[in-house]
PLY file of the C-alpha trace (Angstrom):
ply
format ascii 1.0
element vertex 121
property float x
property float y
property float z
element edge 120
property int vertex1
property int vertex2
end_header
9.01 -71.36 -9.01
11.53 -69.55 -11.20
8.77 -67.37 -12.70
7.55 -66.43 -9.23
11.07 -65.39 -8.19
11.48 -63.26 -11.32
8.10 -61.62 -10.67
9.03 -60.84 -7.06
12.35 -59.31 -8.15
10.62 -57.20 -10.82
8.06 -55.94 -8.32
10.79 -55.10 -5.79
12.81 -53.25 -8.43
9.83 -51.24 -9.67
8.83 -50.37 -6.09
12.35 -49.16 -5.34
12.43 -47.05 -8.53
9.07 -45.54 -7.62
10.26 -44.78 -4.09
13.31 -42.92 -5.47
11.20 -40.41 -7.39
10.76 -37.24 -5.33
7.28 -36.68 -3.95
7.78 -32.91 -3.89
9.99 -30.57 -5.86
10.87 -26.89 -5.75
10.81 -24.54 -8.73
11.85 -20.88 -8.91
9.84 -18.74 -11.30
10.55 -15.14 -12.30
7.45 -13.00 -11.79
6.48 -9.41 -12.55
5.78 -8.54 -8.91
6.07 -4.92 -7.81
4.98 -4.62 -4.16
3.66 -6.33 -1.03
0.17 -6.50 -2.59
1.66 -8.49 -5.48
3.36 -10.86 -3.05
0.06 -11.43 -1.25
-1.93 -11.89 -4.49
0.51 -14.41 -5.99
0.89 -16.40 -2.78
-2.90 -16.45 -2.25
-3.51 -17.59 -5.85
-0.97 -20.41 -5.49
-2.38 -21.48 -2.11
-5.56 -22.55 -3.92
-3.77 -24.48 -6.65
-3.89 -28.25 -6.40
-0.58 -29.84 -5.40
1.18 -26.68 -4.21
2.36 -27.00 -0.63
4.22 -23.71 -0.24
5.06 -20.52 -2.15
7.23 -17.60 -1.17
7.52 -14.46 -3.32
10.84 -12.61 -3.04
10.31 -8.99 -4.05
14.06 -8.29 -4.23
14.58 -10.90 -6.97
11.03 -10.78 -8.40
10.77 -14.53 -8.15
8.59 -17.05 -6.40
9.85 -20.29 -4.90
7.14 -22.94 -5.14
7.15 -26.33 -3.44
4.74 -28.73 -5.14
3.70 -32.37 -5.24
4.96 -33.91 -8.46
1.97 -36.24 -8.72
-0.50 -33.33 -8.62
1.01 -30.46 -10.65
4.02 -29.27 -12.64
5.91 -26.02 -13.37
3.83 -25.26 -16.48
0.57 -25.42 -14.51
2.12 -23.25 -11.79
3.22 -20.63 -14.36
-0.31 -20.62 -15.82
-1.83 -20.06 -12.35
0.49 -17.08 -11.80
-0.37 -15.69 -15.26
-4.09 -16.16 -14.50
-3.57 -14.01 -11.37
-2.28 -11.19 -13.59
1.50 -11.60 -13.46
4.18 -12.69 -15.93
5.68 -16.05 -14.95
8.98 -16.75 -16.71
8.11 -16.72 -20.43
4.36 -17.00 -19.79
2.73 -13.58 -20.11
0.07 -12.38 -17.67
-3.57 -12.91 -18.55
-4.48 -9.45 -20.00
-7.87 -9.25 -18.22
-6.39 -10.26 -14.86
-3.50 -7.81 -15.33
-5.93 -4.98 -16.13
-7.83 -5.73 -12.89
-4.70 -5.41 -10.70
-4.25 -2.37 -8.47
-2.21 0.36 -10.13
0.74 -0.24 -7.76
0.89 -3.86 -8.95
1.25 -2.96 -12.61
4.57 -2.50 -14.34
5.80 1.12 -14.00
5.25 1.83 -17.70
1.58 0.77 -17.42
0.62 2.78 -14.34
-1.84 5.60 -14.70
-0.44 9.12 -14.35
-2.15 11.61 -12.08
-2.92 15.13 -13.33
0.54 16.41 -12.35
2.18 13.88 -14.66
3.46 11.71 -11.82
2.72 8.07 -11.13
0.42 7.34 -8.22
0 1
1 2
2 3
3 4
4 5
5 6
6 7
7 8
8 9
9 10
10 11
11 12
12 13
13 14
14 15
15 16
16 17
17 18
18 19
19 20
20 21
21 22
22 23
23 24
24 25
25 26
26 27
27 28
28 29
29 30
30 31
31 32
32 33
33 34
34 35
35 36
36 37
37 38
38 39
39 40
40 41
41 42
42 43
43 44
44 45
45 46
46 47
47 48
48 49
49 50
50 51
51 52
52 53
53 54
54 55
55 56
56 57
57 58
58 59
59 60
60 61
61 62
62 63
63 64
64 65
65 66
66 67
67 68
68 69
69 70
70 71
71 72
72 73
73 74
74 75
75 76
76 77
77 78
78 79
79 80
80 81
81 82
82 83
83 84
84 85
85 86
86 87
87 88
88 89
89 90
90 91
91 92
92 93
93 94
94 95
95 96
96 97
97 98
98 99
99 100
100 101
101 102
102 103
103 104
104 105
105 106
106 107
107 108
108 109
109 110
110 111
111 112
112 113
113 114
114 115
115 116
116 117
117 118
118 119
119 120
C-alpha cells in the first residue's frame, strides 16, 4: 500500500512538472533583412518549418520574432532555417548559395551590383 502511494505521488509530481514547461516560446533573432521582399521570404521560409507557429519580421529593427513549439524545434534550428533562406541569423551566417540567389535589393548594400552609372539599383 505504501509503495502504491509513493508511486501515485511521484506520478502526480512528474505530471505537474511536465505541465509547467511551456508548450510554446518566443525568440527574437537579428536578421540581415533589407526590404519587404526580405520580410516575405523569411516569413515564408519559417512558415514551412516544423514547430513554428508564427513569425514576424520587423524591418526597423532587422529582427524576427518567432513563436515555436518547444517539443518540435529550437532557436538553433530556426536560425539555420533563416540562414538556409539566404539571411544572417544572429551569429549564424547566411548560406552563400542561397544569399547569391536573393534579389539584388535583398542583399547587403555592399554586395549589391552597381549599374553602369556607378549607382546601386
